[in-house]
SERO-4910 file (N, C-alpha, C, O; in steps of 0.05 Angstrom, whole numbers):
BEGIN
 pado doro    nc1    nc2    nc3   cac1   cac2   cac3    cc1    cc2    cc3    oc1    oc2    oc3
  Met    A     17    -24      0      0      0      0     18     25      0     21     37    -21
  Gly    A     30     32     23     49     53     24     38     80     18     14     83     12
  Gly    A     56    100     18     47    127     13     62    140    -10     58    163    -16
  Gly    A     78    124    -24     94    136    -45     85    128    -73    100    131    -92
  Gly    A     60    117    -76     50    108   -102     38    130   -118     39    154   -111
  Tyr    A     25    122   -139     12    140   -158    -18    133   -160    -26    110   -156
  Cys    A    -33    153   -167    -61    149   -175    -61    148   -205    -54    167   -218
  Pro    A    -69    125   -218    -67    122   -247    -89    137   -262   -109    145   -250
  Pro    A    -84    141   -288   -102    157   -305   -132    151   -303   -148    169   -304
  Pro    A   -140    126   -301   -170    121   -300   -183    135   -277   -207    140   -278
  Tyr    A   -167    142   -256   -179    153   -232   -169    182   -227   -174    192   -205
  Thr    A   -157    194   -246   -149    222   -244   -165    238   -264   -171    229   -286
  Phe    A   -172    262   -256   -190    278   -273   -175    290   -297   -188    299   -317
  Asn    A   -148    292   -296   -133    301   -320   -122    279   -336   -107    283   -355
  Gln    A   -129    253   -328   -121    230   -343    -90    227   -344    -79    217   -363
  Gln    A    -77    235   -322    -48    232   -320    -41    219   -293    -57    221   -274
  Tyr    A    -17    207   -291     -9    196   -265     -3    219   -246     11    238   -253
  Ile    A    -13    217   -222     -9    237   -202      1    223   -176    -11    203   -167
  Arg    A     23    232   -165     33    221   -140     11    224   -118     -2    245   -116
  Leu    A      8    203   -102    -12    204    -81     -9    228    -62    -28    240    -54
  Lys    A     16    236    -57     20    258    -39     12    285    -51      8    305    -37
  Asp    A      9    285    -78      0    309    -92    -30    308    -99    -40    328   -109
  Cys    A    -43    286    -93    -71    284    -99    -89    301    -81    -82    305    -57
  Thr    A   -110    310    -92   -131    324    -76   -158    313    -87   -159    301   -109
  Pro    A   -180    316    -72   -206    307    -82   -214    319   -109   -231    308   -123
  Ser    A   -202    341   -116   -208    354   -142   -191    344   -165   -197    350   -188
  Thr    A   -170    328   -158   -153    317   -180   -154    287   -181   -149    276   -203
  Cys    A   -160    274   -159   -159    244   -158   -186    234   -146   -198    247   -129
  Leu    A   -194    211   -155   -219    199   -146   -214    187   -118   -198    168   -115
  Val    A   -228    196    -98   -224    187    -70   -230    158    -67   -215    144    -54
  Ser    A   -252    148    -80   -260    120    -76   -240    101    -88   -240     77    -82
  Ala    A   -223    110   -106   -203     93   -119   -175     96   -108   -160     77   -105
  Cys    A   -167    121   -102   -140    126    -94   -136    136    -65   -114    138    -55
  Gly    A   -158    142    -52   -156    151    -24   -147    128     -6   -150    105    -13
  Gln    A   -136    135     17   -127    115     36   -151     98     46   -148     74     51
  Ile    A   -174    111     48   -200     96     50   -219    109     30   -213    130     19
  Lys    A   -241     95     25   -258    103      2   -277    126      8   -294    132     -9
  Tyr    A   -275    138     31   -293    160     38   -277    180     54   -256    173     66
  Ile    A   -286    205     55   -273    225     71   -286    225     99   -310    230    101
  Pro    A   -271    218    120   -282    216    147   -296    242    156   -287    264    149
  Ser    A   -317    238    170   -333    261    181   -315    278    200   -304    267    219
  Leu    A   -313    303    194   -297    320    212   -311    324    239   -299    320    260
  Ser    A   -336    331    238   -351    336    263   -352    311    281   -348    313    305
  Gly    A   -359    288    268   -361    264    284   -335    256    297   -335    248    321
  Asn    A   -313    258    283   -288    249    294   -277    270    314   -263    262    333
  Val    A   -283    295    310   -275    315    330   -290    310    356   -278    312    378
  Val    A   -316    304    354   -332    298    378   -321    274    393   -317    275    417
  Tyr    A   -315    253    378   -304    229    391   -277    235    404   -272    226    427
  Met    A   -260    250    390   -234    257    401   -237    273    427   -222    269    446
  Ala    A   -255    292    427   -260    309    451   -270    292    474   -262    296    497
  Ile    A   -288    273    469   -298    256    490   -276    239    502   -274    236    526
  Phe    A   -259    228    485   -237    212    495   -217    229    511   -206    219    531
  Leu    A   -213    253    503   -195    271    519   -207    276    546   -193    276    566
  Ala    A   -233    281    547   -247    285    573   -245    260    590   -240    262    615
  Leu    A   -249    237    578   -247    212    593   -218    207    603   -214    197    625
  Leu    A   -198    215    587   -170    211    594   -164    228    619   -151    219    638
  Ile    A   -173    253    619   -169    271    641   -182    260    666   -171    261    688
  Ser    A   -207    250    663   -222    239    686   -207    215    697   -205    212    722
  Gln    A   -198    197    680   -184    173    689   -158    181    704   -151    169    724
  Leu    A   -143    200    693   -119    209    706   -125    220    734   -110    213    753
  Tyr    A   -145    236    736   -152    247    762   -160    225    782   -150    225    805
  Leu    A   -178    207    773   -187    186    791   -165    167    799   -163    159    823
  Cys    A   -148    159    780   -127    140    786   -106    152    804    -95    139    822
  Ile    A    -99    178    800    -80    191    817    -91    195    845    -77    191    865
  Arg    A   -116    203    846   -129    207    872   -131    181    889   -125    181    913
  His    A   -138    159    875   -141    134    890   -117    116    888   -116     93    899
  Lys    A    -96    125    874    -71    110    872    -74     82    859    -62     63    868
  Thr    A    -92     81    839    -96     56    825    -79     56    800    -89     55    777
  Phe    A    -52     56    803    -34     60    781    -33     36    762    -28     39    738
  Gly    A    -38     12    773    -38    -12    756    -62    -10    737    -59    -17    713
  Phe    A    -84     -1    747   -108      3    730   -104     25    710   -113     24    687
  Leu    A    -90     46    719    -85     70    702    -68     63    677    -72     74    656
  Ala    A    -49     44    680    -30     38    658    -45     30    633    -40     41    612
  Gly    A    -64     12    636    -79      3    612    -99     24    603   -102     28    579
  Met    A   -112     38    621   -132     58    614   -119     81    600   -129     91    580
  Phe    A    -96     90    610    -82    113    598    -73    106    570    -76    121    551
  Gly    A    -60     82    568    -50     74    542    -72     71    521    -70     81    499
  Gly    A    -95     59    529   -117     55    511   -130     81    503   -136     85    479
  Ile    A   -136     98    522   -150    123    516   -132    142    500   -141    155    481
  Ala    A   -106    143    507    -87    160    492    -86    151    462    -85    168    444
  Leu    A    -86    125    458    -85    115    430   -111    121    416   -111    127    392
  Glu    A   -134    121    430   -159    129    417   -158    158    408   -167    165    386
  Val    A   -147    175    425   -144    204    418   -127    207    393   -134    221    375
  Leu    A   -104    192    393    -86    194    369   -100    183    345    -97    193    323
  Gly    A   -114    161    348   -128    148    325   -148    167    312   -150    168    288
  Tyr    A   -164    180    329   -184    199    318   -170    224    307   -181    237    290
  Gly    A   -147    230    318   -131    251    306   -123    244    278   -122    261    260
  Gly    A   -116    218    274   -109    208    247   -133    211    228   -129    217    205
  Arg    A   -157    205    238   -181    207    220   -187    236    214   -196    242    192
  Ile    A   -182    254    232   -185    283    227   -165    292    206   -171    307    188
  Trp    A   -141    281    208   -120    286    188   -129    277    160   -126    290    140
  Leu    A   -141    253    159   -151    242    134   -174    259    123   -177    261     98
  Asn    A   -189    272    140   -210    289    130   -198    312    115   -210    322     95
  Lys    A   -175    322    124   -162    344    111   -145    335     87   -141    350     68
  Ser    A   -135    310     88   -118    299     67   -122    269     65   -107    254     76
  Ile    A   -143    261     50   -152    233     49   -131    216     35   -132    191     38
  Phe    A   -112    228     21    -92    212      7    -66    210     24    -47    198     15
  Asn    A    -66    221     48    -42    221     65    -38    194     78    -55    185     94
  Phe    A    -16    182     73    -10    155     84     -5    156    114    -14    138    128
  Asn    A      8    177    124     15    179    152    -10    181    169    -12    170    191
  Gly    A    -30    196    159    -55    198    173    -69    172    175    -81    164    196
  Phe    A    -68    157    153    -81    130    152    -67    111    172    -80     96    186
  Leu    A    -40    112    172    -25     95    190    -31    101    219    -34     82    235
  Leu    A    -32    127    226    -38    135    253    -66    125    261    -69    114    283
  Tyr    A    -85    128    244   -113    119    250   -114     89    252   -126     78    271
  Leu    A   -102     75    233   -105     46    232    -93     32    256   -106     16    269
  Ile    A    -68     38    262    -54     24    284    -65     32    311    -70     15    328
  Cys    A    -68     58    316    -77     67    342   -105     56    350   -109     46    372
  Leu    A   -124     59    331   -151     50    338   -153     19    338   -171      8    351
  Thr    A   -135      6    324   -136    -24    324   -127    -35    351   -139    -53    362
  Ile    A   -105    -24    362    -93    -36    386   -103    -24    412    -99    -36    433
  Ala    A   -116     -1    411   -124     13    436   -140     -4    455   -134     -5    479
  Pro    A   -161    -19    445   -177    -34    464   -162    -57    479   -171    -65    500
  Ala    A   -140    -66    467   -124    -86    481   -113    -76    507   -112    -90    527
  Phe    A   -106    -50    508    -97    -38    533   -119    -36    553   -116    -42    577
  Leu    A   -143    -29    544   -166    -27    561   -173    -54    573   -181    -56    597
  Ser    A   -171    -75    557   -177   -102    566   -159   -110    589   -167   -123    608
  Gly    A   -133   -101    587   -114   -108    608   -123    -96    635   -120   -110    656
  Ser    A   -134    -72    635   -143    -60    660   -167    -75    671   -170    -79    695
  Ile    A   -184    -85    653   -208   -100    662   -199   -127    674   -209   -135    695
  Tyr    A   -179   -139    662   -170   -165    672   -159   -164    700   -165   -182    716
  Ile    A   -145   -143    707   -133   -142    734   -155   -137    755   -151   -141    779
  Cys    A   -178   -127    747   -200   -122    766   -212   -148    776   -222   -150    798
  Leu    A   -211   -170    759   -222   -195    768   -208   -206    792   -220   -217    810
  Gly    A   -181   -201    794   -166   -210    817   -176   -196    842   -177   -209    864
  Arg    A   -184   -171    840   -195   -157    863   -221   -169    872   -227   -171    895
  Leu    A   -238   -176    852   -263   -188    859   -259   -215    873   -274   -222    891
  Val    A   -239   -230    864   -233   -256    876   -225   -252    906   -236   -266    923
  Asn    A   -208   -233    911   -198   -230    939   -219   -216    957   -220   -222    981
  Val    A   -236   -199    946   -257   -187    962   -277   -208    970   -288   -206    992
  Asn    A   -282   -227    954   -301   -249    960   -288   -271    976   -301   -283    994
  Gly    A   -264   -277    970   -250   -299    983   -234   -316    963   -246   -329    946
  Gln    A   -208   -316    966   -190   -330    948   -197   -360    947   -196   -373    926
  His    A   -205   -371    970   -210   -400    972   -235   -408    956   -239   -432    951
  Leu    A   -252   -388    948   -276   -395    932   -271   -395    902   -289   -403    887
  Ser    A   -247   -388    894   -241   -386    866   -226   -410    856   -210   -422    871
  Arg    A   -231   -418    831   -216   -441    820   -187   -434    816   -169   -451    820
  Phe    A   -181   -409    809   -154   -400    804   -148   -376    822   -166   -362    831
  Ser    A   -123   -371    828   -115   -349    844   -117   -323    828   -118   -323    803
  Ala    A   -118   -301    842   -119   -274    829    -94   -270    812    -95   -259    790
  Lys    A    -71   -280    822    -46   -277    807    -48   -293    781    -39   -283    760
  Thr    A    -59   -317    782    -61   -333    758    -79   -320    736    -72   -319    713
  Tyr    A   -102   -309    745   -119   -295    726   -104   -272    713   -105   -268    689
  Ala    A    -89   -256    729    -75   -233    719    -53   -242    699    -51   -230    677
  Ile    A    -37   -262    706    -15   -270    689    -26   -281    662    -16   -274    641
  Val    A    -46   -298    664    -56   -311    640    -69   -291    621    -63   -290    597
  Phe    A    -86   -274    631   -101   -256    613    -85   -231    605    -88   -222    582
  Val    A    -68   -221    622    -51   -199    613    -31   -208    593    -25   -194    574
  Ser    A    -21   -233    596     -2   -244    577    -15   -248    550     -4   -242    529
  Ser    A    -40   -258    550    -54   -262    525    -61   -236    512    -61   -233    488
  Asp    A    -66   -215    529    -71   -189    519    -46   -177    504    -49   -165    483
  Leu    A    -23   -182    516      2   -172    504      7   -186    477     16   -173    458
  Leu    A      1   -212    476      5   -227    451    -14   -216    429     -6   -212    406
  Ser    A    -39   -211    437    -58   -200    418    -49   -172    409    -52   -165    385
  Leu    A    -39   -156    427    -30   -129    421     -7   -130    401     -7   -114    382
  Val    A     12   -147    405     35   -149    387     27   -158    359     36   -147    339
  Leu    A      9   -178    358      0   -187    332    -15   -165    317    -11   -162    293
  Gln    A    -32   -150    331    -47   -129    317    -28   -107    308    -32    -96    286
  Ala    A     -9    -99    325      9    -77    318     27    -85    294     31    -70    275
  Val    A     39   -109    296     57   -118    275     41   -122    249     50   -113    227
  Gly    A     18   -134    250      1   -139    226     -7   -112    214     -6   -110    189
  Gly    A    -15    -93    230    -23    -67    220      0    -53    206     -4    -41    184
  Ala    A     24    -54    218     47    -40    206     54    -54    179     60    -40    160
  Leu    A     54    -80    179     61    -95    154     41    -89    132     48    -85    109
  Ala    A     15    -90    139     -5    -86    119     -5    -58    108     -8    -54     84
  Ala    A     -1    -38    125     -2    -10    117     22     -3     99     19     13     81
  Gln    A     45    -16    103     69     -9     88     75    -29     66     96    -28     53
  Ala    A     57    -47     61     62    -68     40     64    -55     13     50    -35      7
  Asn    A     80    -67     -4     83    -58    -32     68    -75    -52     65    -67    -75
  Thr    A     59    -98    -43     44   -116    -61     19   -125    -47     17   -123    -22
  Asn    A     -1   -135    -62    -26   -144    -50    -21   -168    -32    -35   -170    -11
  Ser    A     -3   -186    -39      3   -209    -23     15   -201      4      8   -213     25
  Gln    A     33   -181      4     45   -172     29     24   -159     46     23   -162     71
  Gln    A      6   -143     33    -15   -130     49    -34   -151     61    -42   -148     84
  Gln    A    -40   -172     46    -58   -192     56    -46   -207     80    -60   -215     98
  Thr    A    -19   -211     78     -5   -224    101     -8   -207    126    -13   -218    147
  Gly    A     -4   -181    123     -7   -163    146    -35   -163    157    -39   -164    181
  Ile    A    -54   -163    139    -83   -163    147    -89   -189    162   -103   -189    182
  Asn    A    -79   -212    152    -83   -238    165    -72   -238    193    -84   -249    212
  Ile    A    -49   -225    197    -36   -224    223    -54   -207    242    -58   -213    265
  Met    A    -64   -185    231    -82   -168    247   -107   -183    255   -116   -181    278
  Ile    A   -118   -198    236   -142   -213    242   -137   -234    263   -153   -239    281
  Ala    A   -113   -246    262   -105   -266    282   -104   -253    310   -113   -265    329
  Gly    A    -92   -229    311    -91   -215    336   -118   -208    347   -123   -211    371
  Leu    A   -135   -198    330   -162   -190    338   -179   -214    346   -194   -214    366
  Ala    A   -176   -236    331   -190   -261    337   -181   -272    364   -197   -282    379
  Tyr    A   -155   -270    369   -145   -280    394   -155   -263    417   -160   -273    439
  Gln    A   -158   -237    412   -169   -219    433   -198   -227    438   -207   -227    462
  Val    A   -214   -233    418   -241   -241    421   -242   -267    437   -258   -270    456
  Phe    A   -225   -286    431   -223   -312    445   -217   -307    475   -229   -319    492
  Ser    A   -197   -289    480   -189   -283    508   -212   -271    523   -217   -277    547
  Leu    A   -227   -253    510   -250   -240    524   -272   -260    530   -284   -259    552
  Leu    A   -277   -278    511   -297   -299    516   -288   -318    539   -305   -325    555
  Leu    A   -263   -325    539   -253   -343    560   -254   -328    587   -261   -340    607
  Phe    A   -247   -303    587   -249   -287    611   -277   -286    622   -281   -290    646
  Leu    A   -297   -281    604   -325   -281    613   -333   -308    623   -349   -310    643
  Ala    A   -324   -330    611   -332   -356    619   -321   -362    647   -335   -372    664
  Leu    A   -295   -356    652   -283   -361    678   -295   -342    700   -298   -350    723
  Trp    A   -301   -318    692   -313   -299    711   -341   -310    718   -350   -308    741
  Gly    A   -356   -319    698   -382   -330    703   -381   -354    721   -398   -358    739
  Glu    A   -361   -371    717   -358   -395    734   -352   -387    763   -362   -398    782
  Phe    A   -335   -366    766   -329   -355    793   -354   -343    806   -359   -346    829
  Ala    A   -370   -329    789   -395   -317    799   -414   -338    810   -428   -333    830
  Leu    A   -415   -361    796   -433   -382    805   -423   -393    832   -439   -400    850
  Arg    A   -397   -396    835   -386   -405    861   -393   -386    883   -400   -394    906
  Ile    A   -391   -360    877   -398   -340    897   -427   -341    904   -435   -338    928
  Arg    A   -444   -344    884   -473   -345    888   -481   -369    906   -499   -367    923
  Arg    A   -467   -391    902   -473   -416    917   -462   -415    946   -471   -430    963
  Ala    A   -442   -398    950   -429   -397    977   -446   -380    996   -458   -361    988
  Ser    A   -447   -388   1021   -461   -373   1041   -444   -349   1048   -420   -349   1043
  Glu    A   -456   -329   1060   -442   -305   1067   -419   -310   1087   -398   -297   1086
  Asp    A   -423   -329   1105   -402   -334   1125   -379   -350   1114   -359   -354   1127
  Gln    A   -381   -358   1089   -358   -371   1075   -340   -351   1061   -318   -357   1053
  Lys    A   -350   -326   1059   -336   -306   1044   -318   -290   1063   -320   -291   1087
  Asn    A   -300   -274   1051   -282   -258   1066   -297   -238   1083   -309   -219   1073
  Pro    A   -296   -241   1110   -311   -223   1127   -301   -194   1128   -315   -176   1136
  Lys    A   -276   -191   1119   -264   -164   1119   -279   -145   1101   -279   -121   1106
  Tyr    A   -291   -155   1080   -305   -138   1060   -335   -143   1059   -347   -139   1038
  Leu    A   -346   -150   1081   -375   -155   1083   -391   -130   1075   -410   -131   1060
  Ala    A   -383   -107   1087   -397    -82   1081   -394    -74   1052   -413    -64   1040
  Leu    A   -371    -78   1041   -366    -70   1013   -383    -87    995   -396    -76    977
  Arg    A   -384   -114   1000   -400   -131    982   -430   -125    984   -445   -129    964
  Ala    A   -439   -114   1007   -468   -108   1010   -475    -81    998   -499    -75    995
  Ser    A   -455    -65    991   -461    -38    980   -471    -39    951   -463    -57    936
  Asn    A   -488    -21    944   -498    -19    917   -476    -12    897   -476    -22    875
  Lys    A   -458      5    906   -437     13    887   -419    -10    879   -408    -10    857
  Phe    A   -415    -30    897   -400    -53    890   -415    -70    869   -402    -80    850
  Lys    A   -441    -72    872   -457    -86    852   -456    -72    825   -454    -84    804
  Tyr    A   -458    -45    826   -457    -30    801   -430    -32    788   -428    -32    763
  Phe    A   -409    -33    804   -382    -35    794   -379    -61    778   -367    -62    757
  Gln    A   -389    -83    789   -387   -109    775   -403   -108    749   -394   -119    729
  Phe    A   -426    -95    749   -442    -92    725   -427    -75    704   -426    -82    680
  Ala    A   -414    -54    713   -399    -36    696   -375    -52    683   -369    -48    660
  Leu    A   -363    -68    699   -340    -84    689   -350   -104    668   -337   -108    647
  Phe    A   -373   -117    673   -385   -135    654   -393   -121    628   -388   -131    606
  Leu    A   -406    -98    631   -415    -82    608   -391    -74    591   -392    -76    567
  Ala    A   -370    -64    604   -346    -56    589   -334    -79    573   -325    -76    551
  Thr    A   -333   -103    585   -323   -126    572   -339   -134    548   -329   -140    526
  Ile    A   -366   -133    550   -384   -139    528   -381   -119    506   -380   -127    482
  Leu    A   -378    -94    512   -376    -73    492   -350    -76    476   -349    -73    452
  Ile    A   -328    -82    490   -302    -86    476   -304   -111    459   -292   -112    438
  Leu    A   -318   -131    469   -321   -156    453   -337   -150    428   -329   -160    406
  Ile    A   -358   -134    429   -374   -127    405   -356   -112    385   -356   -118    362
  Arg    A   -341    -93    395   -323    -77    378   -302    -95    365   -297    -93    341
  Ser    A   -290   -113    380   -268   -130    369   -280   -150    349   -267   -155    329
  Thr    A   -304   -160    354   -316   -178    334   -322   -163    308   -318   -173    286
  Tyr    A   -332   -138    311   -336   -122    287   -311   -118    271   -311   -119    246
  Arg    A   -288   -113    285   -263   -108    270   -253   -133    256   -241   -131    235
  Val    A   -258   -156    268   -250   -182    255   -266   -185    229   -255   -191    208
  Ile    A   -292   -180    231   -309   -182    207   -301   -161    186   -301   -167    162
  Glu    A   -295   -137    196   -288   -115    178   -263   -122    162   -262   -117    137
  Leu    A   -243   -133    175   -217   -138    162   -218   -163    144   -200   -167    128
  Gln    A   -239   -179    146   -241   -203    129   -241   -194     99   -232   -208     82
  Gly    A   -252   -170     94   -254   -161     67   -230   -143     59   -230   -133     36
  Gly    A   -211   -140     77   -187   -123     70   -193    -93     74   -216    -85     80
  Phe    A   -173    -77     69   -175    -48     73   -194    -36     52   -206    -15     58
  Lys    A   -197    -48     29   -215    -38      8   -242    -51      8   -258    -47    -10
  Gly    A   -247    -68     29   -273    -82     30   -296    -64     37   -292    -41     44
  Thr    A   -320    -75     33   -344    -59     37   -347    -49     66   -353    -26     70
  Ile    A   -343    -67     86   -347    -59    114   -325    -40    123   -331    -21    137
  Ala    A   -300    -44    114   -278    -27    122   -282      1    111   -269     20    120
  Asn    A   -299      4     91   -303     31     79   -332     41     82   -341     57     66
  Asp    A   -345     30    103   -372     39    109   -371     57    134   -367     46    156
  Gln    A   -373     82    130   -370    101    153   -391     98    174   -384     98    198
  Pro    A   -417     95    168   -437     92    189   -432     69    208   -435     73    232
  Ser    A   -425     46    198   -420     23    215   -395     28    233   -395     20    256
  Phe    A   -375     41    222   -352     48    238   -359     67    260   -350     63    283
  Met    A   -374     87    254   -381    108    274   -399     98    295   -402    110    316
  Val    A   -412     75    291   -430     63    311   -416     41    326   -419     39    351
  Leu    A   -401     23    313   -390     -1    325   -361      2    335   -351    -15    349
  Glu    A   -349     24    328   -321     28    338   -321     49    361   -319     41    384
  Gly    A   -324     74    355   -322     95    376   -341     92    399   -333     91    422
  Pro    A   -368     90    394   -387     89    416   -383     65    435   -387     67    459
  Met    A   -375     42    424   -371     18    440   -349     23    461   -352     16    484
  Ile    A   -327     36    451   -305     41    469   -311     64    488   -303     63    512
  Ile    A   -324     84    478   -332    107    495   -349     97    519   -344    104    542
  Leu    A   -369     81    513   -387     71    534   -373     53    553   -378     53    577
  Ala    A   -354     37    543   -338     19    561   -322     35    580   -321     29    604
  Ile    A   -308     56    570   -291     73    587   -309     89    606   -301     92    630
  Leu    A   -331     99    597   -349    114    614   -359     98    637   -360    108    660
  Ala    A   -366     72    632   -375     55    654   -353     52    675   -359     51    699
  Leu    A   -328     49    666   -306     46    685   -295     72    696   -277     72    713
  Thr    A   -307     94    687   -301    120    699   -321    127    720   -314    136    742
  Val    A   -347    123    713   -368    129    733   -365    110    757   -368    119    780
  Phe    A   -360     85    752   -356     65    773   -327     57    773   -320     33    769
  His    A   -310     76    778   -281     72    778   -274     53    802   -284     57    824
  Pro    A   -256     34    798   -249     15    819   -238     29    844   -242     20    867
  Gly    A   -223     51    840   -213     65    863   -234     78    880   -233     78    904
  Phe    A   -254     89    866   -277    101    880   -294     80    894   -304     85    916
  Val    A   -298     57    881   -315     37    893   -301     21    914   -311     17    936
  Leu    A   -277     11    908   -263     -7    927   -247      8    948   -242     -2    970
  Lys    A   -239     32    941   -223     49    959   -198     33    970   -182     23    953
  Asp    A   -195     31    996   -172     17   1007   -171    -13   1000   -150    -25   1000
  Ala    A   -194    -24    993   -195    -52    986   -180    -58    960   -171    -80    955
  Trp    A   -177    -37    943   -162    -41    918   -133    -49    924   -122    -67    912
  His    A   -121    -36    945    -94    -42    952    -92    -66    971    -75    -84    967
  Ala    A   -111    -68    990   -110    -90   1009   -116   -117    996   -107   -137   1006
  Ser    A   -132   -116    975   -140   -142    962   -123   -147    937   -130   -165    921
  Gly    A   -101   -133    934    -84   -138    911    -65   -162    917    -69   -177    936
  Phe    A    -46   -165    900    -27   -187    903      1   -178    894      4   -158    881
  Ser    A     21   -194    902     48   -187    894     59   -209    877     56   -233    883
  Phe    A     73   -201    855     85   -221    838    110   -233    851    121   -252    841
  His    A    119   -220    873    143   -229    886    137   -248    909    155   -258    922
  Ser    A    112   -252    915    104   -269    937    101   -297    928     90   -303    907
  Asn    A    110   -316    945    107   -344    939     78   -353    943     68   -372    931
  Lys    A     65   -339    962     37   -345    967     21   -320    962     16   -304    980
  Ala    A     13   -317    937     -1   -293    930    -29   -293    941    -41   -314    947
  Asp    A    -40   -269    943    -68   -266    951    -75   -277    979    -96   -287    983
  Val    A    -55   -275    997    -61   -283   1025    -78   -261   1037    -71   -238   1037
  Val    A   -100   -269   1048   -119   -250   1058   -118   -249   1088   -118   -270   1102
  Glu    A   -117   -225   1099   -117   -222   1128   -146   -223   1139   -161   -204   1133
  Tyr    A   -152   -243   1153   -179   -245   1165   -177   -238   1194   -161   -249   1209
  Gln    A   -194   -220   1202   -197   -213   1231   -223   -227   1240   -245   -216   1236
  Met    A   -221   -250   1253   -244   -265   1260   -246   -268   1290   -226   -269   1304
  Thr    A   -269   -271   1300   -274   -277   1328   -268   -306   1332   -265   -321   1312
  Ala    A   -266   -315   1356   -261   -343   1362   -283   -360   1350   -278   -382   1339
  Lys    A   -307   -350   1352   -329   -366   1340   -326   -367   1310   -330   -388   1298
  Gly    A   -319   -344   1297   -316   -344   1268   -294   -363   1260   -296   -376   1239
  Ser    A   -273   -365   1276   -251   -383   1269   -260   -412   1270   -253   -428   1253
  Asp    A   -276   -418   1290   -286   -446   1293   -304   -452   1269   -304   -475   1259
  Asp    A   -321   -433   1261   -339   -437   1239   -323   -443   1213   -331   -461   1198
  Tyr    A   -302   -429   1209   -286   -433   1185   -272   -459   1186   -270   -474   1166
  Ala    A   -261   -465   1209   -245   -490   1211   -263   -514   1208   -254   -535   1198
  Ser    A   -289   -512   1216   -307   -535   1214   -318   -538   1187   -331   -559   1181
  Asn    A   -314   -519   1170   -326   -521   1143   -306   -535   1124   -284   -524   1118
  Ser    A   -313   -558   1115   -294   -574   1099   -287   -561   1073   -266   -567   1062
  Glu    A   -305   -544   1063   -300   -531   1037   -278   -511   1039   -266   -503   1019
  Leu    A   -272   -501   1064   -253   -480   1067   -226   -490   1077   -207   -474   1080
  Arg    A   -223   -515   1083   -197   -525   1091   -178   -523   1068   -184   -531   1045
  Gly    A   -155   -514   1073   -136   -509   1052   -133   -480   1045   -115   -472   1031
  Ala    A   -152   -463   1055   -149   -435   1051   -126   -425   1068   -121   -436   1089
  Thr    A   -112   -405   1059    -89   -394   1073    -96   -370   1089   -107   -351   1077
  Phe    A    -91   -370   1114    -97   -347   1131    -72   -336   1144    -52   -350   1147
  Arg    A    -73   -311   1151    -51   -299   1164    -61   -279   1185    -45   -266   1199
***
């Protein structure tokens, strides 16, 4: 694809070869020689960019205030890439034949949700420890390592595929890059589905457990409405990112010049709004605001041999109840 090619005579209004960098909508046919087949909406993309900037500032404030820096890493990376991506689309509105604008839009908007998914994944570990590590099939550390690692793999595949496809000089090279991008996006979809399945399995375990089997330290937190809303917000954000990622897999099946990849209405509905709503849910019900000190107290250390050890402050009677419960033998207390 690249940015150093020409628009051939059938698609130029003067019937001469024109370098893409010299093309304008008045000299070259956008649908044939543009980086995409339509000129992106200026107002729509400016609005999306402004919303993402507002969400970025909100996340920075909340994460710094509540010191949820692990959560901030993914959110900041994802939202910043969204801002850059829509900046690329605004650039394309001004210069639809500009390769750099296309590259900025393509790579940034493709990989941004992978960062957001990483922040969602580490929240599951907090839910595990707030309810009780002994009630989970896997430890909070295991969930984090598995899903964050899969997220990184998906991210690398999408970034490498996008770069290869965008800078390809032949159709076969471009298709190879697109295939790698599709593999990365498909793997992200698989990871999200697996995450939802394991979270659902954990939720069933929690539902079946009696309250006295759960971590007594966070009894008040679990009973609060904001904790319930936080879990719903986390679920909603995961579903929205899943919808967006599925859309991008289908979109790329037809390549950069395919029908879906060049349909602006579907993009403006299934790309930006899905991610905006996902981030908004995790901003209104920010884990630092909801969990407060529990975010830090229920975390884990990668340097600990026994991760997710929960400090239980129990009465003598509570200790006897726990010790007599066969389902809880093997839980680690300190």
